[in-house]
C-alpha positions as YAML, in Angstrom:
chain: A
units: angstrom
residues:
- id: 1
  name: MET
  ca: [-24.37, 44.58, 5.55]
- id: 2
  name: GLY
  ca: [-22.20, 42.46, 7.93]
- id: 3
  name: TRP
  ca: [-19.44, 39.83, 7.99]
- id: 4
  name: ASP
  ca: [-20.00, 36.27, 9.44]
- id: 5
  name: PRO
  ca: [-17.08, 34.18, 10.32]
- id: 6
  name: GLU
  ca: [-16.89, 30.71, 8.65]
- id: 7
  name: GLY
  ca: [-17.19, 28.79, 11.97]
- id: 8
  name: ALA
  ca: [-19.07, 25.55, 12.77]
- id: 9
  name: PRO
  ca: [-22.90, 25.84, 12.52]
- id: 10
  name: ASP
  ca: [-23.32, 26.62, 16.28]
- id: 11
  name: PHE
  ca: [-20.64, 29.39, 15.99]
- id: 12
  name: ARG
  ca: [-23.37, 31.96, 15.42]
- id: 13
  name: TYR
  ca: [-24.18, 31.65, 19.08]
- id: 14
  name: TRP
  ca: [-20.58, 32.01, 20.07]
- id: 15
  name: PRO
  ca: [-19.19, 35.20, 18.82]
- id: 16
  name: THR
  ca: [-15.46, 35.98, 18.12]
- id: 17
  name: PRO
  ca: [-13.74, 35.87, 21.59]
- id: 18
  name: PRO
  ca: [-12.72, 39.24, 23.05]
- id: 19
  name: VAL
  ca: [-8.98, 38.43, 23.29]
- id: 20
  name: PRO
  ca: [-5.90, 40.38, 22.43]
- id: 21
  name: ASP
  ca: [-4.53, 39.42, 18.94]
- id: 22
  name: TRP
  ca: [-0.99, 38.35, 19.53]
- id: 23
  name: ALA
  ca: [0.84, 35.88, 17.28]
- id: 24
  name: SER
  ca: [-1.64, 32.89, 16.83]
- id: 25
  name: ALA
  ca: [-0.59, 29.52, 18.25]
- id: 26
  name: HIS
  ca: [-2.58, 27.57, 15.58]
- id: 27
  name: PRO
  ca: [-0.50, 28.82, 12.65]
- id: 28
  name: ALA
  ca: [2.59, 28.54, 14.79]
- id: 29
  name: ALA
  ca: [2.02, 24.81, 15.29]
- id: 30
  name: GLY
  ca: [1.28, 24.29, 11.63]
- id: 31
  name: GLY
  ca: [4.30, 26.20, 10.63]
- id: 32
  name: ALA
  ca: [6.50, 24.29, 12.93]
- id: 33
  name: GLY
  ca: [5.22, 21.04, 11.88]
- id: 34
  name: ALA
  ca: [5.67, 21.84, 8.13]
- id: 35
  name: GLU
  ca: [9.19, 23.07, 8.66]
- id: 36
  name: LEU
  ca: [10.26, 20.02, 10.67]
- id: 37
  name: MET
  ca: [8.93, 17.54, 8.03]
- id: 38
  name: LYS
  ca: [10.33, 19.76, 5.29]
- id: 39
  name: ASN
  ca: [13.79, 19.49, 6.77]
- id: 40
  name: PHE
  ca: [13.46, 15.83, 7.81]
- id: 41
  name: PHE
  ca: [12.45, 14.76, 4.24]
- id: 42
  name: ARG
  ca: [14.66, 17.29, 2.64]
- id: 43
  name: THR
  ca: [11.87, 18.47, 0.45]
- id: 44
  name: ASP
  ca: [8.75, 20.65, 0.60]
- id: 45
  name: ASP
  ca: [7.09, 18.84, -2.40]
- id: 46
  name: ILE
  ca: [5.13, 16.21, -0.49]
- id: 47
  name: SER
  ca: [1.54, 15.66, -1.79]
- id: 48
  name: PHE
  ca: [-1.29, 14.52, 0.47]
- id: 49
  name: SER
  ca: [-4.89, 14.87, 1.16]
- id: 50
  name: SER
  ca: [-6.81, 15.62, 4.27]
- id: 51
  name: ALA
  ca: [-10.54, 15.22, 5.00]
- id: 52
  name: SER
  ca: [-12.34, 17.69, 7.27]
- id: 53
  name: THR
  ca: [-14.38, 16.58, 10.39]
- id: 54
  name: SER
  ca: [-16.29, 19.73, 10.32]
- id: 55
  name: PHE
  ca: [-17.27, 20.16, 6.66]
- id: 56
  name: PRO
  ca: [-17.89, 17.62, 4.07]
- id: 57
  name: SER
  ca: [-14.66, 18.22, 2.03]
- id: 58
  name: THR
  ca: [-11.31, 16.84, 1.30]
- id: 59
  name: ARG
  ca: [-8.30, 19.28, 0.72]
- id: 60
  name: ASN
  ca: [-5.49, 18.33, -1.52]
- id: 61
  name: PHE
  ca: [-2.01, 19.74, -1.05]
- id: 62
  name: THR
  ca: [1.09, 19.47, -3.21]
- id: 63
  name: THR
  ca: [3.60, 20.87, -0.70]
- id: 64
  name: LEU
  ca: [3.90, 21.00, 3.13]
- id: 65
  name: SER
  ca: [4.08, 24.74, 2.97]
- id: 66
  name: GLN
  ca: [0.83, 24.94, 1.17]
- id: 67
  name: ALA
  ca: [-0.90, 23.10, 3.92]
- id: 68
  name: ALA
  ca: [0.70, 25.29, 6.54]
- id: 69
  name: THR
  ca: [-0.36, 28.48, 4.81]
- id: 70
  name: GLU
  ca: [-4.02, 27.08, 4.53]
- id: 71
  name: ASN
  ca: [-3.86, 26.19, 8.20]
- id: 72
  name: THR
  ca: [-2.85, 29.84, 8.93]
- id: 73
  name: LEU
  ca: [-5.59, 31.37, 6.75]
- id: 74
  name: SER
  ca: [-8.21, 29.16, 8.56]
- id: 75
  name: ARG
  ca: [-7.87, 31.29, 11.63]
- id: 76
  name: ILE
  ca: [-8.66, 34.36, 9.70]
- id: 77
  name: TYR
  ca: [-11.69, 32.85, 7.99]
- id: 78
  name: ILE
  ca: [-13.15, 31.52, 11.20]
- id: 79
  name: GLY
  ca: [-13.04, 35.02, 12.64]
- id: 80
  name: TYR
  ca: [-10.55, 34.42, 15.44]
- id: 81
  name: HIS
  ca: [-7.54, 36.50, 14.33]
- id: 82
  name: PHE
  ca: [-6.50, 39.25, 12.05]
- id: 83
  name: ARG
  ca: [-3.97, 38.33, 9.15]
- id: 84
  name: LYS
  ca: [-0.89, 39.93, 10.98]
- id: 85
  name: SER
  ca: [-1.25, 37.62, 14.07]
- id: 86
  name: CYS
  ca: [-1.67, 34.62, 11.74]
- id: 87
  name: THR
  ca: [1.28, 35.29, 9.47]
- id: 88
  name: GLU
  ca: [3.50, 36.23, 12.41]
- id: 89
  name: GLY
  ca: [2.45, 32.95, 14.19]
- id: 90
  name: GLU
  ca: [3.38, 30.94, 11.07]
- id: 91
  name: LYS
  ca: [6.71, 32.70, 10.76]
- id: 92
  name: GLN
  ca: [7.56, 32.06, 14.47]
- id: 93
  name: GLY
  ca: [6.43, 28.42, 14.02]
- id: 94
  name: ARG
  ca: [8.77, 27.96, 11.01]
- id: 95
  name: SER
  ca: [11.69, 29.32, 13.02]
- id: 96
  name: ILE
  ca: [10.88, 27.07, 15.96]
- id: 97
  name: GLY
  ca: [10.61, 24.02, 13.63]
- id: 98
  name: LYS
  ca: [13.99, 24.79, 12.03]
- id: 99
  name: TRP
  ca: [15.59, 25.30, 15.46]
- id: 100
  name: ILE
  ca: [14.31, 22.03, 16.73]
- id: 101
  name: PHE
  ca: [15.45, 20.15, 13.63]
- id: 102
  name: ASP
  ca: [18.90, 21.72, 13.79]
- id: 103
  name: ASN
  ca: [19.36, 21.13, 17.48]
- id: 104
  name: HIS
  ca: [17.46, 17.95, 18.21]
- id: 105
  name: LEU
  ca: [16.86, 15.92, 15.15]
- id: 106
  name: LYS
  ca: [20.14, 15.85, 13.18]
- id: 107
  name: GLU
  ca: [22.06, 12.66, 13.00]
- id: 108
  name: GLU
  ca: [25.10, 12.58, 15.22]
...
């Protein structure tokens, strides 16, 4: 019995890369983007949909945070990272997004 990552169809020929598992940049970028928009619009409650280019599906989100968290989980499901590196990456990204908003996007 084994485990197969949920990658693209040709992923079975390209195994999980042998890299150290530090905080993941993918969740960091998603966390930063969600946090920036949350602060800019002054709400997390923004509904939207997003269609996948890899799988025939459309995802519906009711909050920016929900989308950021699903983005974070995608790195686990594809087999690239362990949960800790993904959650830490998102946490770092949210901190970065807040810092950017507070220091560069506030009205003077």
